[in-house]
N, C-alpha and C positions, 0 to 999 in steps of 0.2 A: 422351243421349250413350252411345256404345258402352261396353262393359265393358272398360276399359283395365287394364293391370297396376297393382298397388298401388305407390304412390310414383312414378308416371310423371313428374310435373312435376320432381321432384328429379333423376331419371335424365336427363331431357332437358337440364336446366341443367348438370349435371355433364359430360355429353358435349360440350355446346357450349363451355363454358369450357375444357375440355381441348383441343379443336381450336383455339380462338383462341390459347391460350397456346403450344401446340406449333408452330403455323404462324407465330407472330410477328406476327399481325395486331393492330394497335392496337385495333380495334373489330370487333364482330360482333353481329348480331342474329338471332334466330329467332322464328318464329311457327308454332305448331302448333295446329290448330283443327279443329272439325267444322262442319257447316252452321249450327249454332246457338250453339255455345259455343267459347270459347278455352281450350285446355288450358294453354298457356304462350306468352306473348308478351313478350319482354324483351331488353334489350341486355346485352352483356358488354364490358368494357373501355371504350374511349373513342372518340367520334367525332372528338375533337381531343385527342391524347395530351398535348401540351405544355401545353394550357390546362386539362386535367383534365375536359373536358366529356363527359358520359356519352352512350352510345347510347340513344335512346328509340324507341318505336314510330313516332314521327313524324319521325325523322332521315331526311333525303333522301340516298340512296346512288345510285351508278350501278348499272344492272342489266344493261348490255351486251346480250348476244344474247337475253335474255328478250324484248327488244324485238320479235324476229321474230314471236312469237305475237300481239302487238298489231297488227303489220302485217297478218298473216293474218286476224285477226278484223275489222279495218277493211275489208279487201278483201271478206270474206264479207258484211259488212253492205251494201256497195255492190252486191254480187251479188244480194242479196235485193231490192234496190230496182231491179234490172234496169239499173243504170248500167254494169255490166260482167258478163261471164260467165267463170267459171273455165275454161271450155272454149275461150275466145278464144285465137287464136294471138298470141304476144307481138309479132309483126311488125305487128299491127293498131295497136299503140301505140308501138312503138320501132323506130328506123330500122335494123334488121338487113337485110342484103342477101346477104352471102356465107355467113354462119355455117351456115345450114340450107339452102343452095342445092341440096343433093343429096338432101334428104329432107324430111319434114314438120317444120315449125318446132315448137319447144317451145310449150306452152300455159301460161297463167297458173298453173294448178295445178302444173305441173312446176317453175316458179320458186319456188313456195311450199313445195315438198316436197324441195328439193335434188335433183331428178331431171331437171334440164334438159339435162345433159351438159356444162354449162359447167365448165371447169377452174378451180382456184383461181388467182387472179391477184394482181399486186402493187398493185392500185389503192388498196386501203384503207391500205396502208403509205405510199403517196405522199400520200394525202389527210390522214393523221394527222400527217405529218412536221412541218409548219409549226407546229402547236399546241405542239410540245415545244421549240421554239427558245428558248434562254435558261433552260430549267429546269435548276437546278443538279445534279439527279440523272439525269434522263432524256435530256437533249439529246445527250450523247455516245453512249450505246448506241443511241438512235434513229437517229442518223446512221450508225453502223456497220451496223445492221440494214438501213437503206435502201440502203446501198451493195451489199448482196447482190442486190438487184433490178436493178442497173444494169450487171452484168458483161456483157462482149461474149458474145453467143450465148445470153444468158438470154431469158426471155419478152419479146418485143417489142423486144429489143436486137439491133442488127446484129452480125454476127460468126459465127464457127464455133461450133456448139453445144457447150456445155461437156460434158466427159466424166467429171468426178468432182466430188464435193463439195470436195475439196482444191483443185481448180482454181478453183471458185467463190470459196472463201475467199481464195486468193492474189490473184485478179483484183480482188476487192472491196477488199482492203487496199491495192491499188496505186492506187485512184482518189483523186485529190486532194480534199480536203474542199470547196474552193470549187467544183470541177467537179460534185461530187455535189449540192451545194445548188442550183446553177444548173439542172442537169438535172431534179432532183426537182421544183423549182418549176414548170418547164415541163410536166412530165408530170402533176403535180397539177392544173394549170390545164386540161389537155386532158381529164381524166376528171371534172371537177368538176360537169358538167351531165349530165342524163340522156341527152341526145343525144350528148354527147361520150363518155361511158362506153360507150354502145352502139356508137358508131363505133370506139372503140379495141378493144373485144372483137371486133367484126366483122372488124377488120383483123388481129388478132394471136392470138386464141384458137383452139385446135385442139380440137374437141369430143372428149370422152372416150368418148361412146357416143350412140346415138340417144335422144331424149327418152323418159323413162320406164323406161330399161333399167338405169341405174346410179346409186346414191346417191353424191353428192360434195358436201359442205358448201360452200355458195356465198354469201358475203356480197354479191357483185355482184348475184345474182339478186334478193335481198330489197331491196337499194337501188333497183334498177330498178322493182320493184313500187311503191315509194314514188312514182316518177315516173308510173306508171299511175294511182295513186290521185289524184295532183294533177290529171291530165288529166280524169278523169271526174267528180271532185268540184268542180273549179273553184276549189280553195283549196289553200294549202300543206299538205304532208303532215302536219305536226305539228298543224295546226288540224283536219284531217279526223280524226285519231286522237282528239283531244280531244272533238270533237263526237260521233263514233260510239261511242267506248269509255269514255274517261276520265270525261266529264261524266255519262253515264247511270249509271255505277257509283259516283259520288260520290268519284272519285279526284282530289280537288282539289289534292293536294300533288305530283302526278306531272306531270312536264314535260320538255321537250327542251332548253330554253334554259339553257345552263350559267351564263350571267350571272345569271339569275333564281335559280338554285340557290345561287350564291355569295352572293347578297344575302339569302338565307334564314338566320335565326339558328340554325336547327337543321338544318345540313347536315354531311355527313361530309367531313372533311379527308382527302385521299387521300395514300397513302404508297407508297413503292417501295424496293427494295433497292439500295444503292449498290454500288460496285465491291468493297467488302470484305464485302458480304452483310448489312450492317446495315440495319435498317428505318428510313427517314428520311422526313420530309415532302418531297413532290414535287408542288408546288402546281398545275402546269399539267395540266388535264384534257385528254384526247385528244378532238379534235373533227374532224368530216369534212364541214363545210359542209352542202350540201343532201342529202348522202347519209346520212340519219338512220335509215332504215327497217330497217337491219340491227342497230343496237346502241347508239343514243344516248339512250334514255329514262332518266330518273332517277325513283326512286320510294321508297316507304317500306314498312316491315313492314305497317302498318295498311292502306295502299292496296292492296298486293299481296294481303293477306288477302281483301279485297273482290273482287279480280280472280279469285283462285283459287276462291273460293266460287261465283262466276259460272260458271267453267269446270266445277266439280263439278256444278252444277245442270243443265248441258247443254241449256239452252233456246236457241231461236233459232239464230243462226249458230254459236254456241259448240259446238254438238253435233258439228260436222264437224271441229274442229281436231285431235282425237285419233284420228280414224279412220285406220287404217293406209293409207298410199299406196305405200310402197316399203320393202323390207328394207334396214336400215342396218347390220346386224351380227348376230352369233349371238344369236338370240332377241329381236332388237330391230327396231323399225320406226319410220318417221317419218311423221307426218301432215301437217298444214298449220301449220308453226311450232311443233309440239310433238313430242317423242319419246315412244315408248311401249315398254314391256316387259310382255309377258303371262306368266302362269304364274310369277310370282315368289313361290314357296311359296304358291300358291293366290291370289295377289293380282295385280292389274294396277297398274303404276306408270306414270303419265303425268307427264312432267317436261320441264324445259329448264334449262340452265345458261348462265352468261355469264362472260366474262373479258376485261378490258381493264386497262390501267394503273390501279392503285388500285381495282380492282373485281373481286370474286369473288361470284357470285350463283347462286341456284338456286330454282326453284319446282317444286312437284309435288303430286300427290294420288293416292290409291288409292280408286277407287269402291267396292270391296267393304268396305274398312275405314271409309269415310266420313271420312277424314282428309285435310286439306290442310296443306302445309308451305311455309315461305319461309325462305331463308337469305341474308343480306346481309353483306358485309365490305368494309373499305376498304383492302385490300391485294390485289394480284394474286397468284395461286398458292395461295390458301387453298382446301383441298379441299371447296368448298361442296356439290358434287353428292354426294360421298361422305358428308359430314355429313348431308345430306338423307336418304340411304338409311339411315344409322345411326339417325336420329330415327324413321324409319318402322319400323325393326326394333323399336325400343323400344315403339312404340305397338302393334305386332302381337304382342309377346311373343316375338319371335325373338331368338336370340343377337345381340348388338350387332355382332359381327364378320361376320355373314352378308353376302355380296356377291351381286350379280346375275350375275356372271360368274366362274366358278372352274373353268377347264378343267384337264385333266391332260395331260402330255406323251404324244405318240404313241410307241408302241414303236419305231418306225423314225425317230424325230425327227431324229437327226443327219444321216442320209442324205437325208431329205426337204429339209433346209435347204440343202444344198450348191448346188443349181441356182439358188437365189434370192439368193445372196450378192451384194452390190454396193451401189451408191448409188442412192437414189431421191429425186426432187426435184419440188416443185410450184412454182407461180409465187409463192406466199407464202414469205417468207424463212424462216419457222419451220416450214414444211411440208416436212420433209426427214428422211431416215433412211438410215443406213449399217449394213448387216448384214455381220457378219464373224465369223470363228472366232477365239477367243482362243488363246494359246499352248498351253493345256490342251485345246484342241479344243471348247470350249463356245461355243454360239451367243450372240452379244451384239449389241446395237443401240445406235448413237448416234442419238438422236432430238432433233428440234427445234433451236432456236438461241436462246441459247447451248446447245450440245449437252449432253445428259444421257446418260450411258452406263448401260445397264440390261441385265440378263440377258434372254434370250428363249428360247422353245422352240416347236416345231411341235406343235399339237394335232390335226393332220390334214394331208392333202396341200396344202390351200390356206388353212389357218388358222394364222397366226403369232400367238404370244402374247408381248406385251411385259410384263415383270414390273417394275412401278414399286414404290417402297418400300411403298405402302399399298394397291395395287390391281393388277389385271391388266387389260390392254386388248388387244382383238383387232385384228389387221390381216389383211385378206383378200388373198391373192395373186391378182392378175389375170393371166390367161394369154391368149395369142393362139391362133389356130387350130392351130398346131403344138405347143401345150403349153408354149411358152416364156413365162416371166414377163415382163410388160411394165410392171407397176405394182403398187403397194400401195394398198389402200383402208383407211385408218385415220381415219375421219371424212371427211377430204379424200382425194382420189386423188393419189398421187405417181407420176410416171413414172420408169421405170428409165433411168438414164443409160448 
């Protein structure tokens, strides 16, 4: 085992419990380990708060977008068996006709690295909608969020294109509930199959860039890779992942079927915040039918420890997951289902996070330090990825508050910001930003939905920094040939209205 700082296990436990308590999460679990030893693997709080049931290393949590790395690893295993090639055009497997009619189509590796050029779309919002019907906490906010995707002039909706986020909000609020339910049910049915989702994207998506040119996080791309996996393997996506990844690694408690999870005596109850901000039970898990490959896996600390150890070993197809494919932000790249940051105080950090209702998750490892990490919680909005970095800092002997991204304002920051002020919107209802100057002339941003108002500053001509309470996040300004800003890249790309 590497020479870790004295009292490391105690520091890790103190940090984890502090995050759990401050975030309001009923339960949280961490696993910190090397290739051969476990430094600390334990739960904090409760998997079921009302029953007083503890989090254990075997508690089944949702992992959300960590699923993407499992999808990529399954595709790579099929690639090694020559059932597919990552260089294959996606049109070989999916019925796209218009989307890439004026250039080379995206290839499978573009779909697995968020480099396809596909814009963020409302498809996952529609598919998740029905699963929340009747939930006492999430039904109403889910409907309100879904209405944002149905406004006239929105993505795929007839009407004059919307001109501002205020227009979006007003138009969404005017949609009757029953009309929204009816339209969403029809749209969900339309995109519920791999052919249907492909056809909807082909008809309504406007490419952001040519394949390989621009990073934009795409749930649709990974869902459709699930369809490719089904085609070439001849079995359901979940079964292919079980056979290619879960079973060989002994991950017997990891599964996609939410009904099997709920029947398990050691599963996490999921929680959400109600209208007052209180954390309460919200029992309906989000589901998306056949579209599982983007974020529907459920797993445990112990199973994910085995998985991350496999990634750390770097044998077989796993060696390719963390190889950089495209720049995703300042100092950051994305491989195949995994993100990477090099030169983090002499370390490389390979990681991925996940977030859904009742789910906050993160996995990661540092090859130089020889340490792997897992964080799981049963409430959305817990800073799992930030906690993972703090745990890594503790292992490396760095100050706990060290962050991967800590830019400073540009000397000419106020003037640089004026040309990019305005509203930016993606097809996902939460992918939105309004940049404005306060009465005191300070740059601020309203981000996400429900909107969070945060300070912002320019760190360079095209580098916008959003200052959240516990972290800074980069947003790249995207410009046209004449230098005008047409979009923001903050994980997903948002177009300027």
